C-alpha positions in Angstrom: 9.4 13.8 93.5 9.9 17.1 91.8 12.7 19.1 92.8 13.1 22.5 90.6 16.4 24.4 90.5 16.6 28.1 90.0 19.7 29.4 88.8 20.5 33.2 88.9 22.5 36.3 90.6 18.7 37.6 91.9 20.3 40.9 93.1 17.5 42.6 94.2 14.8 39.7 93.4 13.2 41.8 91.4 9.7 41.3 88.8 11.7 39.1 86.6 13.1 36.9 89.2 10.0 36.7 91.1 8.3 35.5 87.4 10.9 32.8 87.2 10.2 31.7 90.8 6.4 31.4 90.4 7.4 29.5 86.8 9.4 26.7 89.2 6.8 26.7 92.2 4.0 25.9 89.3 6.2 23.0 87.9 7.4 21.8 91.0 3.5 21.1 92.0 4.3 19.2 95.4 7.9 19.1 95.7 10.1 21.5 96.0 12.0 24.6 94.8 15.7 25.9 95.3 17.1 29.3 94.2 21.1 28.6 93.9 22.4 32.1 93.9 26.3 33.0 94.3 28.1 35.8 96.5 29.8 38.0 96.4 28.7 38.9 92.8 30.7 37.4 90.3 31.5 40.4 88.5 33.4 41.2 92.4 35.7 38.6 91.4 36.1 38.1 87.7 36.7 42.0 87.0 36.6 44.1 90.0 36.9 47.3 88.5 33.2 47.1 87.1 31.6 44.7 89.9 28.2 46.8 90.3 26.6 47.9 93.5 24.3 45.6 94.9 20.4 46.2 95.3 20.4 44.2 98.6 22.9 42.3 100.6 22.8 38.2 101.2 20.3 38.0 104.4 17.8 40.2 102.5 18.0 38.8 99.2 17.7 35.4 101.1 14.4 36.4 102.5 12.9 37.8 99.6 14.0 34.4 97.7 12.1 32.5 100.7 8.9 35.2 100.1 8.6 34.6 96.5 8.6 30.6 96.5 11.8 29.1 97.2 11.7 26.3 99.7 15.5 26.4 100.0 18.0 29.0 98.9 21.8 27.5 98.4 24.5 30.2 98.1 27.4 29.2 96.3 30.6 31.2 97.6 32.0 32.3 94.8 35.9 32.3 94.7 38.9 32.9 92.2 38.9 28.9 92.0 35.3 28.4 91.2 35.6 31.4 88.4 38.0 29.0 86.9 35.6 25.6 86.9 34.9 24.3 83.8 31.7 24.0 82.6 31.4 19.8 83.4 32.9 21.1 86.5 30.1 23.4 88.0 27.1 21.1 87.1 28.7 18.3 89.2 29.8 20.0 91.7 27.0 22.3 92.3 23.8 21.4 90.0 23.9 17.5 90.2 24.9 17.9 94.4 21.5 19.2 94.7 19.5 16.4 92.7 17.2 18.2 90.7 14.6 17.1 88.2 14.3 20.1 86.3 16.9 23.3 86.1 15.3 26.9 85.1 17.3 29.5 83.9 17.2 33.0 81.7 17.8 32.9 78.5 21.4 35.0 79.7 22.1 32.5 81.6 26.1 31.7 80.8 28.2 29.9 83.2 31.9 27.9 83.2 35.4 29.7 83.0 35.0 32.9 80.8 31.0 32.2 80.8 32.0 29.8 78.0 28.6 27.7 78.7 25.1 28.2 77.7 22.0 26.4 78.3 22.3 24.1 75.3 25.6 22.9 77.0 24.2 22.6 80.5 21.3 20.0 78.7 24.2 18.2 77.2 25.8 17.7 80.7 23.0 16.8 82.3 23.2 13.9 80.2 19.5 12.9 81.0 19.7 13.2 84.3 18.0 16.6 84.7 15.6 18.8 82.4 16.6 22.4 81.1 14.4 25.0 80.8 15.1 28.3 79.8 12.6 31.2 80.6 12.5 34.4 78.1 13.4 38.0 80.4 10.1 39.5 81.7 9.9 42.7 79.6 8.5 46.2 79.8 9.6 48.5 76.9 13.0 46.2 78.1 14.0 43.5 79.7 13.7 44.1 83.4 16.9 43.6 85.2 19.5 44.7 87.5 21.0 46.7 85.7 18.4 48.4 84.9 16.5 48.7 88.4 20.8 50.3 89.6 20.3 53.0 87.0 17.1 54.1 88.1 17.9 54.5 91.5 21.6 55.9 90.9 19.2 58.7 89.2 16.8 59.2 92.0 14.1 57.5 90.0 12.6 56.0 92.6 9.0 55.2 90.8 11.3 53.3 87.9 12.8 51.4 90.6 9.5 50.6 92.1 8.0 49.4 88.5 10.7 47.0 88.3 11.2 45.6 91.8 7.3 45.5 92.8 8.0 47.2 95.9 10.1 50.4 97.2 13.2 50.2 96.6 15.1 49.5 100.3 18.6 50.8 101.9 19.4 48.5 104.7 22.5 49.2 107.1 23.6 49.5 110.6 22.9 52.9 112.0 26.1 54.7 112.8 26.8 57.2 115.3 26.8 60.3 113.0 27.7 64.2 113.8 24.2 64.5 115.2 23.6 67.6 113.6 20.4 66.6 113.1 19.5 66.3 117.0 20.4 69.9 117.3 18.7 71.4 114.6 15.3 69.1 116.0 15.6 66.3 113.5 17.2 63.6 115.0 18.7 61.0 112.0 19.4 57.4 111.5 22.5 57.6 110.0 23.9 54.8 107.6 26.9 54.5 105.5 27.2 54.5 101.8 30.0 51.7 100.7 30.8 51.1 97.2 29.7 48.0 97.1 26.1 48.9 97.8 23.4 50.4 95.1 21.9 53.9 96.5 20.1 56.6 95.4 21.5 59.9 93.9 22.0 62.9 96.3 18.8 64.1 97.1 15.7 64.6 99.5 12.9 62.0 99.8 10.2 60.8 101.0 10.0 57.1 102.2 9.8 55.2 105.6 12.4 53.9 108.3 11.4 50.2 109.1 13.1 48.6 112.2 11.9 45.5 113.7 8.7 45.2 111.8 7.6 48.6 112.6 8.1 51.4 109.7 7.8 55.7 110.2 7.0 58.1 107.6 10.4 59.4 106.7 12.2 62.5 105.5 15.1 61.0 104.1 18.6 63.0 103.0 21.4 61.2 100.9 24.5 63.4 100.5 27.4 64.8 102.2 26.0 67.3 104.2 26.5 70.5 101.9 26.0 73.0 104.2 28.7 71.9 106.7 31.3 70.7 104.0 31.0 67.5 104.3 33.1 65.0 102.1 31.2 61.4 103.3 28.1 60.2 101.8 25.0 58.8 104.2 21.7 58.0 104.2 20.3 60.0 106.7 16.6 58.9 107.8 14.0 61.2 110.2 11.4 59.3 111.6 8.8 62.2 111.2 6.3 61.0 113.9 9.1 59.7 116.7 11.3 62.4 118.1 12.8 60.0 120.5 14.6 56.5 118.7 17.5 55.4 119.9 18.9 53.0 116.6 22.6 53.1 117.3 24.2 49.9 116.0 20.3 48.4 115.0 20.1 46.9 111.9 17.0 49.3 109.6 15.6 49.5 106.3 14.8 52.6 104.5 12.4 52.5 101.7 12.6 55.3 99.3 9.4 56.3 97.6 9.6 59.5 95.6 12.8 62.3 95.0 11.4 65.7 96.7 14.7 68.2 96.0 17.9 67.8 95.2 20.9 68.8 97.8 21.5 72.7 99.0 23.6 74.6 100.6 22.4 76.8 103.1 23.5 80.0 104.2 22.2 80.2 107.7 21.1 77.5 110.3 17.8 79.2 110.3 17.4 78.6 106.7 18.1 75.0 106.8 15.9 74.6 109.4 12.8 75.6 107.9 13.9 74.0 104.5 13.8 70.6 106.4 10.2 72.1 108.1 9.3 72.4 104.6 10.7 68.8 103.5 9.0 66.8 106.4 5.5 68.4 105.3 5.7 67.6 101.7 7.0 64.2 102.6 4.1 63.6 104.4 1.8 64.6 101.9 3.6 62.4 99.3 3.1 59.7 101.5 -0.4 60.3 101.9 -1.4 60.4 98.4 0.7 56.6 98.0 -1.3 55.5 100.6 -4.4 57.1 99.0 -4.0 55.2 95.9 -3.4 52.2 97.8 0.2 52.3 96.5 2.0 50.9 99.9 4.0 48.9 98.5 6.3 48.1 101.0 8.9 44.8 102.1 6.6 42.4 104.2 9.8 39.7 103.8 12.3 42.4 104.9 10.4 43.1 108.1 13.1 42.2 110.6 
């Protein structure tokens, strides 16, 4: 029976990754598809100063890979020792351990110490035990890639991120206890920290959705440091527009970003801030209703935890 192994980082599980998994599913037929990925990101070990902020954490990556067609997800713990493995050892210790009939990689795939080997080397090292198939990168004007999505997210271009992900970009974490200023202003928010290890939209106000435990609510979302209050730490703050008494401290939520509404501003008075927040909420509802009317409800059913 066929067993097709697809190898990649799969950060974000974007449309290119999904296309590869569909091809693997077709090749496998009645057999199985295994997605082989790495955690943490190899660059965080090899070149930590240039490690990217990730588009999703490992639990979301696994859920998205399964939703895209993987029967099994195998995670390799990427350590300095693994980074130093020869191509031969990588094939024997990681790939052949899964007993594939076919291995699928992208055309930019590299492996082994200093990324010295490519798909041709894997074919040689397979020594007839399995086939190696190389698939081209999915392109629009340029190849769809996690790097391009990170750039779009960092610029607050949620439409471009959506175009490459095939869904809204989601930022997820555990709700932390914030300063509770939003509740005092009449807009209680769920606050999420923004570590350097996570990709996060540019500082701005957005329309989107707050998701928790299989339920979602339309939301006005602020990303930034709260300049009106001289804040210095970045947060994602999501206000569930139709709910006034959500208690989510310590719960894991997901915030889907649909559209940027405006940049961050510093207000001279409490009332000016409240008036702007009311306008933001009204505009967020209009944007979300327009997206629903166009049939652009690109939620994350695979991530309905």
